[in-house]
LUMLO-615612 format. One record per residue: chain; residue number from 1; x, y, z of N, C-alpha, C in turn. Coordinates in steps of 0.05 Angstrom, whole numbers. Example, Ala and Ser with C-alpha at 12.3 -4.5 7.8 and 13.67 -1.06 7.14 Angstrom:
 c   k   n_c1   n_c2   n_c3  ca_c1  ca_c2  ca_c3   c_c1   c_c2   c_c3
 A   1    264   -114    156    246    -90    156    264    -66    156
 A   2    257    -45    142    273    -21    143    258      1    157
END
This chain:
 c   k   n_c1   n_c2   n_c3  ca_c1  ca_c2  ca_c3   c_c1   c_c2   c_c3
 A   1   -393   -914  -1565   -388   -927  -1589   -392   -949  -1587
 A   2   -409   -949  -1618   -418   -983  -1606   -393  -1004  -1634
 A   3   -400  -1031  -1615   -384  -1042  -1636   -397  -1079  -1633
 A   4   -394  -1096  -1661   -405  -1115  -1660   -389  -1139  -1645
 A   5   -398  -1152  -1624   -391  -1172  -1614   -410  -1191  -1606
 A   6   -393  -1222  -1629   -398  -1243  -1620   -411  -1267  -1599
 A   7   -439  -1272  -1598   -435  -1273  -1565   -424  -1296  -1560
 A   8   -419  -1315  -1585   -409  -1345  -1582   -371  -1336  -1579
 A   9   -359  -1323  -1576   -336  -1308  -1562   -325  -1297  -1543
 A  10   -360  -1293  -1527   -349  -1273  -1501   -328  -1288  -1479
 A  11   -331  -1319  -1482   -323  -1329  -1456   -285  -1334  -1469
 A  12   -277  -1339  -1442   -245  -1352  -1450   -229  -1340  -1467
 A  13   -228  -1315  -1465   -205  -1295  -1484   -222  -1287  -1505
 A  14   -241  -1293  -1518   -256  -1287  -1539   -251  -1315  -1562
 A  15   -240  -1330  -1547   -244  -1365  -1559   -275  -1377  -1551
 A  16   -283  -1394  -1562   -304  -1421  -1561   -288  -1430  -1540
 A  17   -310  -1433  -1518   -307  -1460  -1503   -320  -1489  -1511
 A  18   -334  -1489  -1530   -347  -1511  -1537   -341  -1514  -1569
 A  19   -357  -1527  -1587   -346  -1529  -1616   -374  -1548  -1625
 A  20   -394  -1534  -1653   -416  -1537  -1655   -404  -1560  -1675
 A  21   -415  -1585  -1678   -409  -1603  -1695   -422  -1596  -1725
 A  22   -405  -1597  -1754   -414  -1593  -1773   -443  -1598  -1784
 A  23   -449  -1583  -1811   -476  -1594  -1811   -471  -1622  -1824
 A  24   -499  -1632  -1822   -493  -1665  -1836   -498  -1660  -1863
 A  25   -492  -1672  -1882   -491  -1665  -1911   -525  -1674  -1918
 A  26   -534  -1662  -1932   -554  -1660  -1937   -568  -1694  -1949
 A  27   -550  -1704  -1969   -555  -1732  -1981   -524  -1743  -1973
 A  28   -520  -1765  -1959   -498  -1773  -1951   -498  -1812  -1958
 A  29   -497  -1823  -1988   -502  -1841  -1998   -488  -1861  -1984
 A  30   -452  -1848  -1978   -441  -1865  -1959   -447  -1884  -1935
 A  31   -456  -1866  -1926   -474  -1879  -1901   -480  -1909  -1903
 A  32   -498  -1907  -1934   -512  -1950  -1928   -484  -1959  -1927
 A  33   -458  -1960  -1926   -430  -1978  -1934   -425  -1980  -1898
 A  34   -441  -1969  -1883   -429  -1967  -1857   -444  -1970  -1836
 A  35   -428  -1996  -1814   -438  -2015  -1799   -464  -2003  -1775
 A  36   -448  -1972  -1772   -459  -1950  -1751   -485  -1945  -1759
 A  37   -492  -1942  -1781   -521  -1937  -1797   -547  -1957  -1787
 A  38   -529  -1987  -1792   -551  -2007  -1787   -554  -2006  -1758
 A  39   -534  -2009  -1740   -526  -2017  -1705   -549  -1985  -1701
 A  40   -549  -1969  -1711   -562  -1952  -1706   -594  -1959  -1711
 A  41   -604  -1964  -1732   -628  -1963  -1741   -642  -1992  -1724
 A  42   -617  -2013  -1714   -623  -2029  -1701   -635  -2023  -1670
 A  43   -615  -2002  -1665   -632  -1988  -1630   -655  -1981  -1636
 A  44   -664  -1951  -1653   -686  -1949  -1657   -710  -1969  -1660
 A  45   -711  -1990  -1673   -729  -2011  -1675   -734  -2016  -1648
 A  46   -710  -2025  -1642   -723  -2040  -1613   -725  -2026  -1593
 A  47   -717  -2000  -1592   -721  -1976  -1570   -757  -1969  -1575
 A  48   -767  -1969  -1596   -792  -1959  -1598   -812  -1989  -1609
 A  49   -798  -2007  -1602   -815  -2027  -1604   -818  -2036  -1567
 A  50   -800  -2032  -1549   -811  -2034  -1526   -822  -2009  -1516
 A  51   -821  -1981  -1529   -837  -1959  -1517   -858  -1963  -1526
 A  52   -873  -1974  -1551   -901  -1981  -1551   -901  -1999  -1544
 A  53   -902  -2023  -1534   -899  -2041  -1506   -906  -2037  -1486
 A  54   -895  -2023  -1477   -907  -2019  -1441   -917  -1997  -1444
 A  55   -920  -1981  -1464   -941  -1955  -1451   -975  -1960  -1460
 A  56   -966  -1980  -1485   -993  -1991  -1490  -1012  -2008  -1474
 A  57   -987  -2030  -1461   -996  -2046  -1440  -1007  -2021  -1420
 A  58   -994  -2000  -1413   -999  -1994  -1384  -1031  -1981  -1396
 A  59  -1036  -1969  -1420  -1064  -1957  -1420  -1082  -1979  -1430
 A  60  -1078  -2001  -1434  -1099  -2024  -1438  -1105  -2042  -1398
 A  61  -1082  -2038  -1392  -1090  -2052  -1360  -1103  -2027  -1348
 A  62  -1102  -1998  -1350  -1112  -1984  -1341  -1150  -1980  -1345
 A  63  -1148  -1982  -1374  -1175  -1986  -1376  -1186  -2014  -1357
 A  64  -1181  -2027  -1363  -1182  -2056  -1354  -1190  -2051  -1323
 A  65  -1178  -2041  -1311  -1176  -2037  -1278  -1192  -2021  -1270
 A  66  -1200  -2006  -1292  -1228  -1981  -1296  -1252  -1979  -1304
 A  67  -1250  -2009  -1303  -1279  -2024  -1321  -1297  -2029  -1297
 A  68  -1319  -2019  -1294  -1341  -2024  -1273  -1354  -2040  -1277
 A  69  -1362  -2053  -1312  -1366  -2073  -1313  -1349  -2108  -1302
 A  70  -1319  -2100  -1307  -1315  -2120  -1298  -1307  -2116  -1262
 A  71  -1303  -2090  -1259  -1286  -2096  -1221  -1304  -2082  -1213
 A  72  -1338  -2081  -1223  -1351  -2070  -1204  -1348  -2041  -1192
 A  73  -1374  -2033  -1179  -1372  -1997  -1178  -1347  -1980  -1172
 A  74  -1323  -1991  -1151  -1305  -1977  -1138  -1280  -1980  -1163
 A  75  -1289  -1994  -1198  -1266  -1986  -1210  -1261  -1969  -1226
 A  76  -1266  -1938  -1211  -1264  -1920  -1230  -1237  -1901  -1209
 A  77  -1239  -1920  -1181  -1215  -1911  -1168  -1187  -1926  -1162
 A  78  -1201  -1949  -1188  -1164  -1962  -1188  -1141  -1953  -1211
 A  79  -1129  -1967  -1208  -1106  -1960  -1231  -1088  -1945  -1238
 A  80  -1071  -1946  -1252  -1052  -1913  -1256  -1060  -1888  -1252
 A  81  -1088  -1892  -1267  -1090  -1863  -1277  -1074  -1857  -1297
 A  82  -1090  -1819  -1303  -1076  -1808  -1325  -1042  -1805  -1319
 A  83  -1041  -1797  -1295  -1022  -1788  -1284  -1003  -1812  -1289
 A  84  -1010  -1834  -1276   -988  -1861  -1287   -980  -1872  -1302
 A  85  -1008  -1864  -1325   -987  -1859  -1359   -977  -1847  -1369
 A  86   -988  -1828  -1365   -961  -1809  -1359   -938  -1801  -1355
 A  87   -937  -1814  -1338   -907  -1825  -1317   -901  -1852  -1337
 A  88   -912  -1869  -1346   -902  -1894  -1358   -898  -1889  -1387
 A  89   -907  -1864  -1414   -896  -1849  -1423   -870  -1841  -1421
 A  90   -867  -1817  -1393   -843  -1808  -1398   -825  -1816  -1393
 A  91   -823  -1843  -1367   -809  -1863  -1355   -790  -1874  -1385
 A  92   -807  -1882  -1396   -800  -1904  -1412   -784  -1883  -1439
 A  93   -785  -1860  -1437   -775  -1842  -1462   -745  -1829  -1447
 A  94   -752  -1836  -1424   -722  -1822  -1401   -710  -1849  -1403
 A  95   -713  -1878  -1406   -700  -1895  -1401   -684  -1899  -1430
 A  96   -701  -1900  -1448   -691  -1909  -1481   -682  -1890  -1489
 A  97   -677  -1864  -1487   -660  -1833  -1493   -636  -1848  -1479
 A  98   -634  -1855  -1451   -602  -1858  -1440   -593  -1871  -1452
 A  99   -608  -1902  -1460   -602  -1932  -1473   -591  -1931  -1495
 A 100   -603  -1909  -1508   -593  -1912  -1534   -574  -1890  -1552
 A 101   -571  -1868  -1534   -568  -1839  -1545   -538  -1853  -1560
 A 102   -515  -1859  -1545   -488  -1864  -1548   -492  -1872  -1586
 A 103   -516  -1892  -1586   -515  -1913  -1609   -523  -1888  -1635
 A 104   -557  -1891  -1628   -575  -1869  -1650   -575  -1844  -1651
 A 105   -572  -1834  -1614   -584  -1809  -1618   -610  -1808  -1603
 A 106   -618  -1836  -1598   -646  -1838  -1580   -672  -1819  -1591
 A 107   -673  -1826  -1615   -692  -1804  -1625   -718  -1816  -1625
 A 108   -725  -1851  -1632   -753  -1858  -1618   -771  -1843  -1636
 A 109   -780  -1837  -1646   -794  -1808  -1659   -791  -1794  -1677
 A 110   -807  -1805  -1706   -808  -1785  -1727   -812  -1760  -1728
 A 111   -814  -1749  -1713   -823  -1722  -1699   -789  -1710  -1692
 A 112   -781  -1723  -1670   -759  -1716  -1662   -733  -1712  -1690
 A 113   -730  -1741  -1709   -719  -1744  -1730   -727  -1729  -1745
 A 114   -746  -1719  -1754   -746  -1686  -1773   -746  -1668  -1760
 A 115   -739  -1659  -1743   -733  -1634  -1728   -709  -1637  -1738
 A 116   -685  -1659  -1723   -656  -1657  -1729   -654  -1657  -1761
 A 117   -658  -1666  -1770   -656  -1662  -1798   -663  -1637  -1811
 A 118   -676  -1624  -1802   -688  -1605  -1818   -663  -1581  -1799
 A 119   -647  -1586  -1777   -625  -1574  -1772   -600  -1585  -1783
 A 120   -603  -1604  -1797   -584  -1614  -1812   -556  -1628  -1786
 A 121   -576  -1642  -1772   -562  -1659  -1752   -557  -1681  -1753
 A 122   -580  -1692  -1780   -579  -1719  -1789   -576  -1714  -1824
 A 123   -569  -1739  -1837   -569  -1736  -1864   -593  -1741  -1878
 A 124   -614  -1732  -1900   -637  -1752  -1913   -637  -1779  -1908
 A 125   -618  -1786  -1918   -614  -1815  -1918   -620  -1832  -1886
 A 126   -603  -1819  -1867   -599  -1822  -1841   -634  -1827  -1834
 A 127   -651  -1791  -1836   -669  -1796  -1834   -692  -1805  -1833
 A 128   -695  -1819  -1864   -712  -1833  -1878   -711  -1866  -1863
 A 129   -677  -1877  -1861   -691  -1899  -1845   -691  -1903  -1819
 A 130   -683  -1873  -1808   -695  -1877  -1774   -724  -1879  -1773
 A 131   -747  -1867  -1795   -767  -1860  -1786   -781  -1888  -1797
 A 132   -776  -1906  -1812   -776  -1935  -1822   -777  -1946  -1800
 A 133   -752  -1948  -1792   -744  -1964  -1766   -762  -1959  -1743
 A 134   -769  -1938  -1734   -785  -1934  -1712   -815  -1936  -1719
 A 135   -826  -1938  -1747   -855  -1940  -1755   -849  -1971  -1751
 A 136   -829  -1985  -1756   -836  -2015  -1752   -840  -2024  -1736
 A 137   -826  -2017  -1716   -817  -2023  -1687   -830  -2009  -1671
 A 138   -857  -1988  -1674   -881  -1986  -1660   -900  -2001  -1673
 A 139   -903  -2023  -1700   -925  -2030  -1709   -914  -2060  -1690
 A 140   -894  -2071  -1684   -887  -2091  -1679   -895  -2091  -1649
 A 141   -888  -2072  -1640   -886  -2070  -1601   -919  -2070  -1599
 A 142   -937  -2056  -1609   -965  -2062  -1609   -971  -2091  -1614
 A 143   -964  -2099  -1631   -966  -2124  -1646   -965  -2148  -1620
 A 144   -942  -2144  -1603   -935  -2157  -1577   -959  -2160  -1556
 A 145   -960  -2126  -1562   -989  -2123  -1538  -1008  -2139  -1538
 A 146  -1024  -2138  -1578  -1044  -2150  -1577  -1040  -2185  -1576
 A 147  -1015  -2187  -1585  -1013  -2226  -1582  -1010  -2237  -1555
 A 148  -1002  -2220  -1537  -1007  -2226  -1501  -1028  -2218  -1489
 A 149  -1046  -2201  -1506  -1072  -2196  -1490  -1089  -2185  -1509
 A 150  -1097  -2209  -1528  -1124  -2203  -1545  -1145  -2190  -1539
 A 151  -1147  -2211  -1515  -1183  -2204  -1511  -1179  -2173  -1496
 A 152  -1166  -2159  -1483  -1171  -2140  -1472  -1156  -2117  -1498
 A 153  -1141  -2120  -1511  -1136  -2105  -1523  -1155  -2101  -1545
 A 154  -1164  -2120  -1555  -1193  -2103  -1575  -1224  -2093  -1563
 A 155  -1221  -2100  -1536  -1246  -2084  -1511  -1237  -2056  -1508
 A 156  -1207  -2058  -1504  -1207  -2032  -1499  -1190  -2013  -1515
 A 157  -1191  -2017  -1551  -1186  -1997  -1560  -1159  -1994  -1567
 A 158  -1137  -2011  -1562  -1115  -2020  -1572  -1098  -2003  -1569
 A 159  -1100  -1977  -1550  -1081  -1960  -1542  -1086  -1944  -1571
 A 160  -1104  -1940  -1582  -1101  -1924  -1611  -1111  -1895  -1596
 A 161  -1096  -1875  -1616  -1095  -1840  -1615  -1120  -1829  -1627
 A 162  -1143  -1813  -1617  -1162  -1820  -1634  -1180  -1786  -1612
 A 163  -1172  -1769  -1629  -1193  -1740  -1633  -1217  -1748  -1603
 A 164  -1213  -1745  -1585  -1236  -1742  -1563  -1258  -1723  -1567
 A 165  -1284  -1738  -1563  -1309  -1723  -1571  -1306  -1695  -1554
 A 166  -1314  -1680  -1561  -1326  -1657  -1556  -1301  -1638  -1562
 A 167  -1281  -1647  -1577  -1264  -1631  -1586  -1256  -1632  -1604
 A 168  -1252  -1602  -1622  -1255  -1603  -1649  -1224  -1600  -1666
 A 169  -1229  -1612  -1692  -1204  -1620  -1706  -1185  -1598  -1703
 A 170  -1192  -1575  -1702  -1163  -1551  -1705  -1158  -1556  -1679
 A 171  -1172  -1564  -1652  -1163  -1555  -1624  -1145  -1592  -1617
 A 172  -1142  -1608  -1630  -1135  -1633  -1636  -1114  -1621  -1649
 A 173  -1112  -1615  -1672  -1079  -1609  -1686  -1067  -1589  -1676
 A 174  -1074  -1576  -1655  -1061  -1553  -1650  -1041  -1561  -1617
 A 175  -1066  -1585  -1603  -1048  -1595  -1584  -1019  -1616  -1585
 A 176  -1037  -1623  -1609  -1007  -1644  -1623   -978  -1625  -1626
 A 177   -989  -1596  -1648   -972  -1578  -1655   -950  -1578  -1625
 A 178   -969  -1564  -1607   -950  -1551  -1587   -944  -1568  -1570
 A 179   -953  -1579  -1565   -936  -1619  -1551   -911  -1623  -1573
 A 180   -918  -1634  -1590   -889  -1637  -1605   -864  -1613  -1612
 A 181   -878  -1588  -1604   -855  -1567  -1596   -851  -1567  -1582
 A 182   -855  -1568  -1560   -842  -1575  -1525   -824  -1596  -1523
 A 183   -836  -1612  -1538   -819  -1635  -1532   -790  -1638  -1555
 A 184   -799  -1633  -1570   -773  -1623  -1595   -748  -1597  -1588
 A 185   -759  -1581  -1568   -746  -1559  -1570   -734  -1564  -1546
 A 186   -747  -1580  -1517   -728  -1592  -1497   -708  -1616  -1516
 A 187   -709  -1615  -1535   -682  -1647  -1543   -655  -1630  -1556
 A 188   -670  -1599  -1568   -654  -1586  -1577   -637  -1573  -1552
 A 189   -652  -1564  -1529   -643  -1548  -1511   -622  -1562  -1497
 A 190   -630  -1594  -1482   -612  -1614  -1475   -591  -1625  -1489
 A 191   -588  -1624  -1521   -567  -1637  -1531   -548  -1611  -1534
 A 192   -553  -1591  -1534   -542  -1568  -1545   -523  -1562  -1529
 A 193   -491  -1565  -1552   -462  -1560  -1543   -449  -1542  -1523
 A 194   -463  -1526  -1534   -458  -1490  -1519   -475  -1503  -1486
 A 195   -492  -1512  -1482   -498  -1508  -1459   -487  -1538  -1438
 A 196   -475  -1556  -1458   -468  -1573  -1441   -436  -1564  -1431
 A 197   -428  -1553  -1444   -400  -1529  -1444   -402  -1521  -1411
 A 198   -425  -1498  -1420   -435  -1481  -1390   -434  -1498  -1365
 A 199   -447  -1517  -1383   -460  -1533  -1352   -435  -1561  -1343
 A 200   -412  -1562  -1352   -397  -1575  -1353   -392  -1589  -1313
 A 201   -399  -1569  -1307   -397  -1572  -1269   -416  -1582  -1261
 A 202   -438  -1580  -1279   -465  -1601  -1262   -465  -1617  -1278
 A 203   -475  -1640  -1254   -476  -1668  -1270   -506  -1675  -1294
 A 204   -513  -1652  -1316   -536  -1658  -1314   -530  -1680  -1343
 A 205   -564  -1692  -1343   -568  -1722  -1356   -587  -1712  -1379
 A 206   -583  -1716  -1399   -596  -1706  -1418   -617  -1718  -1426
 A 207   -626  -1737  -1427   -650  -1756  -1426   -673  -1755  -1410
 A 208   -670  -1747  -1381   -686  -1733  -1365   -701  -1711  -1364
 A 209   -684  -1688  -1376   -715  -1669  -1387   -727  -1678  -1403
 A 210   -716  -1692  -1423   -733  -1694  -1449   -756  -1720  -1435
 A 211   -755  -1740  -1419   -770  -1753  -1413   -792  -1739  -1388
 A 212   -793  -1727  -1379   -791  -1698  -1373   -821  -1683  -1384
 A 213   -809  -1671  -1411   -827  -1670  -1422   -843  -1685  -1439
 A 214   -846  -1706  -1447   -861  -1727  -1457   -882  -1732  -1430
 A 215   -869  -1730  -1404   -894  -1733  -1389   -910  -1709  -1382
 A 216   -905  -1684  -1385   -914  -1663  -1381   -944  -1660  -1397
 A 217   -927  -1667  -1428   -946  -1663  -1451   -972  -1682  -1446
 A 218   -960  -1707  -1434   -979  -1725  -1437  -1005  -1718  -1417
 A 219   -995  -1706  -1394  -1012  -1695  -1375  -1042  -1669  -1389
 A 220  -1020  -1656  -1401  -1048  -1639  -1421  -1063  -1648  -1446
 A 221  -1052  -1673  -1460  -1061  -1668  -1478  -1078  -1704  -1485
 A 222  -1075  -1724  -1464  -1092  -1744  -1467  -1116  -1733  -1463
 A 223  -1123  -1716  -1448  -1156  -1712  -1453  -1164  -1711  -1479
 A 224  -1146  -1690  -1503  -1157  -1682  -1532  -1154  -1701  -1544
 A 225  -1131  -1722  -1547  -1121  -1733  -1564  -1112  -1764  -1557
 A 226  -1113  -1758  -1530  -1094  -1787  -1517  -1068  -1784  -1527
 A 227  -1055  -1759  -1538  -1028  -1748  -1543  -1013  -1773  -1560
 A 228  -1015  -1768  -1582   -989  -1773  -1601   -958  -1768  -1600
 A 229   -957  -1726  -1613   -924  -1723  -1602   -909  -1746  -1622
 A 230   -923  -1763  -1634   -895  -1786  -1638   -910  -1802  -1663
 A 231   -908  -1801  -1680   -923  -1810  -1709   -921  -1840  -1709
 A 232   -900  -1854  -1707   -892  -1881  -1701   -920  -1889  -1674
 A 233   -916  -1880  -1661   -931  -1882  -1634   -956  -1887  -1648
 A 234   -972  -1868  -1663   -999  -1875  -1672  -1004  -1885  -1696
 A 235   -987  -1893  -1711   -984  -1908  -1731   -978  -1941  -1721
 A 236   -968  -1944  -1709   -966  -1978  -1699   -992  -1990  -1685
 A 237  -1007  -1963  -1670  -1034  -1970  -1650  -1052  -1983  -1680
 A 238  -1052  -1953  -1692  -1075  -1955  -1722  -1075  -1973  -1732
 A 239  -1044  -1987  -1742  -1041  -2009  -1751  -1058  -2041  -1744
 A 240  -1047  -2039  -1721  -1052  -2058  -1707  -1080  -2066  -1698
 A 241  -1093  -2040  -1698  -1114  -2033  -1681  -1143  -2035  -1708
 A 242  -1134  -2022  -1725  -1150  -2020  -1749  -1167  -2019  -1740
 A 243  -1182  -1996  -1735  -1208  -1979  -1738  -1207  -1965  -1752
 A 244  -1234  -1955  -1759  -1238  -1931  -1770  -1237  -1903  -1762
 A 245  -1242  -1901  -1742  -1238  -1876  -1717  -1207  -1862  -1727
 A 246  -1202  -1890  -1717  -1165  -1888  -1706  -1145  -1874  -1737
 A 247  -1158  -1890  -1759  -1154  -1884  -1786  -1165  -1858  -1789
 A 248  -1183  -1840  -1798  -1193  -1829  -1805  -1181  -1797  -1791
 A 249  -1168  -1798  -1762  -1160  -1785  -1748  -1127  -1782  -1751
 A 250  -1115  -1807  -1762  -1083  -1805  -1761  -1071  -1789  -1774
 A 251  -1090  -1767  -1798  -1080  -1746  -1807  -1053  -1721  -1779
 A 252  -1075  -1727  -1767  -1083  -1704  -1737  -1044  -1711  -1729
 A 253  -1036  -1735  -1722  -1021  -1748  -1710   -987  -1754  -1727
 A 254   -996  -1737  -1757   -968  -1735  -1773   -959  -1699  -1774
 A 255   -991  -1702  -1778   -986  -1665  -1793   -977  -1649  -1765
 A 256   -994  -1646  -1749   -990  -1641  -1719   -953  -1641  -1715
 A 257   -945  -1666  -1707   -924  -1669  -1694   -899  -1654  -1711
 A 258   -907  -1656  -1743   -887  -1654  -1760   -878  -1624  -1769
 A 259   -908  -1609  -1755   -916  -1572  -1759   -895  -1564  -1729
 A 260   -898  -1585  -1713   -887  -1577  -1684   -857  -1586  -1675
 A 261   -846  -1598  -1694   -821  -1606  -1695   -810  -1583  -1707
 A 262   -823  -1569  -1738   -811  -1559  -1748   -808  -1532  -1738
 A 263   -826  -1525  -1726   -817  -1496  -1708   -797  -1495  -1691
 A 264   -804  -1520  -1676   -782  -1518  -1656   -750  -1519  -1669
 A 265   -746  -1533  -1688   -724  -1534  -1698   -720  -1512  -1712
 A 266   -731  -1486  -1725   -720  -1460  -1735   -725  -1450  -1712
 A 267   -740  -1432  -1686   -733  -1422  -1674   -711  -1434  -1653
 A 268   -707  -1450  -1649   -677  -1460  -1637   -651  -1454  -1653
 A 269   -651  -1463  -1680   -637  -1453  -1700   -635  -1432  -1705
 A 270   -644  -1411  -1705   -653  -1392  -1725   -645  -1361  -1696
 A 271   -664  -1366  -1681   -673  -1352  -1654   -652  -1359  -1643
 A 272   -646  -1367  -1630   -639  -1385  -1595   -603  -1391  -1605
 A 273   -606  -1394  -1633   -577  -1395  -1636   -556  -1389  -1642
 A 274   -580  -1362  -1660   -567  -1356  -1691   -534  -1344  -1684
 A 275   -523  -1329  -1670   -506  -1320  -1672   -489  -1338  -1667
 A 276   -489  -1361  -1653   -468  -1381  -1660   -468  -1402  -1682
 A 277   -491  -1387  -1702   -494  -1403  -1721   -484  -1378  -1750
 A 278   -478  -1366  -1740   -468  -1336  -1757   -491  -1326  -1767
 A 279   -522  -1336  -1766   -544  -1307  -1764   -531  -1278  -1765
 A 280   -519  -1280  -1741   -527  -1250  -1734   -505  -1247  -1712
 A 281   -509  -1219  -1693   -488  -1208  -1673   -499  -1194  -1657
 A 282   -489  -1193  -1639   -506  -1188  -1610   -481  -1153  -1612
 A 283   -500  -1131  -1608   -492  -1112  -1603   -484  -1102  -1587
 A 284   -462  -1094  -1569   -459  -1092  -1541   -447  -1046  -1546
 A 285   -452  -1042  -1525   -441  -1007  -1525   -414  -1013  -1501
 A 286   -383   -993  -1518   -371  -1001  -1496   -350   -969  -1500
END
């Protein structure tokens, strides 16, 4: 004889051993009067600034180190390589999410903010202001790189994201969609209250898998698009470098990440967490 069993109540004698926070209000004007919102905006701005400064400087430094015209025929063997660039992006995300998670949630990426907004983790007001702070921080971070390394910055492309030669627009868009899906899916999984409750006996550090997701995606997509998966990162580099190619490809680095984030949010909330969210139940035989 069959019976309906809610998978969220299978533990602790039928009671949940975790609490899902209530959905954030769609529009919360009251947030504008709270200092906590402005602290979070400052944290997002500074974190994105630091992220862009370190990562774009790494990209430009690598291109300079491997410039045969400057460093001779053996230059191609120098520098940190694509692996090092991927580590710079993943490592900085790990560090910055760890530092800012308790203040702003450590988004540092409009696509992550968009995904969390769709899942009702943040309100529309907070999401829009986060995205603005992230984009402004990215522009300022790249501006610092140009200010300190103006000659190298212009010579080596300013760290701007562009579709690489030999790849179609569809391939570039797919790379951004899938790459962002991996990142945002990891964010949802690493911060899931149900997972945290189950793994409370294990020292789980949420920023670590998020940083590794960024690292792995960069390894796969640097040759295709230079890896965006973060519209603020792509916008900041495009604004300061101001190159026609960077601007003509810019839409890929907004549309792709937002689609990827939306798919990740829907997949996690509706498919993986359906029972906990009241979308369905698990049928078992007794």
